C-alpha positions, -999 to 999 in steps of 0.1 A, spaced: -275 -126 -319 -273 -159 -296 -240 -165 -302 -227 -129 -290 -247 -130 -258 -232 -167 -247 -194 -164 -256 -184 -139 -230 -194 -161 -199 -176 -189 -216 -147 -168 -220 -150 -156 -184 -153 -188 -170 -123 -203 -190 -101 -174 -174 -110 -179 -137 -88 -215 -134 -60 -194 -151 -61 -168 -126 -66 -190 -98 -34 -211 -108 -14 -178 -111 -25 -167 -75 -17 -202 -63 16 -199 -78 27 -167 -62 12 -174 -28 34 -207 -29 66 -187 -44 62 -165 -14 60 -192 11 90 -209 -5 109 -173 -2 100 -167 36 112 -208 43 142 -202 23 150 -171 35 171 -179 68 190 -204 53 201 -184 20 212 -157 46 232 -179 63 250 -194 38 260 -157 24 270 -149 60 290 -176 61 313 -162 36 316 -127 53 342 -111 72 339 -103 109 335 -67 102 309 -68 72 287 -94 92 279 -67 116 277 -41 91 261 -58 60 227 -72 67 222 -83 29 222 -115 14 252 -115 -6 287 -106 10 304 -78 -4 337 -96 -1 340 -131 -5 356 -147 26 356 -185 22 386 -189 48 359 -191 75 352 -228 66 390 -240 71 390 -215 104 359 -228 116 372 -264 114 405 -260 132 395 -230 155 396 -257 184 425 -280 200 402 -307 185 392 -306 146 354 -299 142 357 -334 123 354 -350 156 324 -332 168 309 -347 137 319 -383 143 305 -378 175 269 -366 162 269 -393 138 278 -418 164 250 -408 188 224 -403 159 229 -438 143 232 -457 176 200 -437 190 184 -445 154 192 -484 163 180 -479 196 144 -466 190 137 -488 161 143 -518 178 128 -507 211 99 -493 199 86 -517 176 90 -546 201 68 -524 225 43 -516 195 40 -550 188 33 -557 225 4 -532 226 -11 -539 193 -11 -577 191 -4 -592 223 -30 -593 253 -16 -586 288 -32 -576 320 -42 -537 318 -29 -534 284 -52 -505 276 -41 -486 309 -3 -490 303 -10 -478 267 -31 -446 282 -2 -440 304 26 -442 277 5 -420 257 1 -393 286 38 -392 286 40 -372 254 20 -341 274 53 -340 295 80 -314 282 114 -332 277 131 -307 299 107 -315 329 123 -348 329 162 -339 325 167 -333 365 154 -366 377 172 -387 349 201 -367 358 197 -375 392 192 -415 382 221 -416 358 244 -399 383 235 -423 410 247 -450 388 275 -437 380 271 -429 343 277 -394 342 311 -384 333 322 -420 328 345 -435 304 319 -431 279 298 -402 286 270 -408 260 255 -437 280 228 -411 295 219 -404 261 216 -437 247 202 -461 271 165 -444 273 167 -447 234 167 -487 240 141 -485 266 114 -475 246 109 -441 260 100 -426 227 63 -426 233 54 -412 196 75 -437 181 56 -467 198 24 -449 189 33 -445 155 40 -482 151 10 -494 170 -13 -476 144 7 -492 116 7 -525 131 -35 -523 138 -39 -515 101 -23 -551 94 -50 -576 91 -49 -599 119 -57 -627 93 -20 -628 86 -14 -638 123 -41 -664 123 -22 -682 93 11 -678 108 -4 -691 141 -18 -726 122 16 -729 108 27 -733 142 42 -698 145 43 -683 182 40 -648 192 78 -645 181 77 -665 151 45 -637 140 62 -612 147 97 -622 126 78 -633 100 48 -614 92 48 -580 117 87 -570 110 89 -576 69 54 -554 70 64 -527 91 92 -513 72 72 -479 62 68 -472 97 106 -482 108 119 -456 80 99 -432 93 111 -435 129 149 -440 115 147 -406 97 130 -385 123 154 -399 151 183 -392 131 173 -353 124 161 -352 160 191 -364 177 216 -346 151 198 -312 162 195 -320 197 212 -296 221 204 -293 255 205 -329 267 238 -333 251 248 -300 269 240 -314 302 256 -348 301 286 -340 279 314 -320 296 347 -327 278 356 -309 247 368 -344 227 331 -356 234 310 -325 225 288 -332 194 279 -305 165 251 -284 183 273 -281 217 304 -272 199 286 -246 177 281 -225 212 317 -222 215 322 -201 188 307 -174 211 325 -162 241 313 -138 264 346 -127 278 365 -127 241 362 -121 208 335 -142 192 342 -161 157 307 -152 141 318 -165 105 335 -195 113 303 -202 136 282 -197 107 307 -218 81 301 -248 107 265 -243 109 259 -247 70 283 -279 69 263 -293 103 231 -290 77 244 -315 48 243 -347 69 208 -341 76 199 -325 41 213 -355 27 198 -385 48 162 -366 43 167 -363 6 180 -402 4 151 -412 18 125 -385 9 101 -412 -10 104 -438 20 95 -413 46 63 -398 25 53 -435 24 56 -441 61 35 -410 70 8 -419 45 7 -455 58 13 -449 96 -13 -436 120 -38 -427 92 -54 -461 90 -74 -482 114 
């Protein structure tokens, strides 16, 4: 009699975790479907004809049209591969500039002692509140007065700020990481005769790998996808990057090549996807160890 009265509540409690797990799985699948739908739609649209893009809003094409890819690659006087090379060059140089300059600036804020250090750090953090578009006009005027706009190498206005530690977010990220490094290591290196540069080279730099990897990944992804600044400073077709070149497929005065545009948009996602997958483990490690300690 007692067993019959106790069994049903035990069975009910055993079924609750199963129902919760199923509910959690359904919610996660719904979120994944919402996130992946635009990507799947873009891939499907890249193999649709111009007429079908207008009439068929579904995911799958009624008629497979792979010709959009070669058409998009050779649609301009310059091969689309040139735009990929330009984007890769700008992105990789930006990664180098941000990694070197932000690491040095972060070391100064985190380890060195100088007058008004806290004030300058607060000013640096305050620049995060400024929208990047607000700085476009004064930066353009400044670079133009230096003769760097429209010069022989038009990428200088895009790259010079990255080598001057202007990305306050990455400086803050590295400062928080360096604060988690025990200062006893600095003292031990100082006892061995190391100065500020020696401490940076032999102690801080080797231990800052997770923060450097995080900075490199985000710098690459953000620069590869950046559009507005590159549109402002790049005027020649052969100098365009991928985001700027994609806008050339839409022309208000003639017929737009929507299919080839989506085909090149799909290809433009591949470098970012490969870069993210290759360094995914380091990215998670860097986020977990940067800015969450100390």
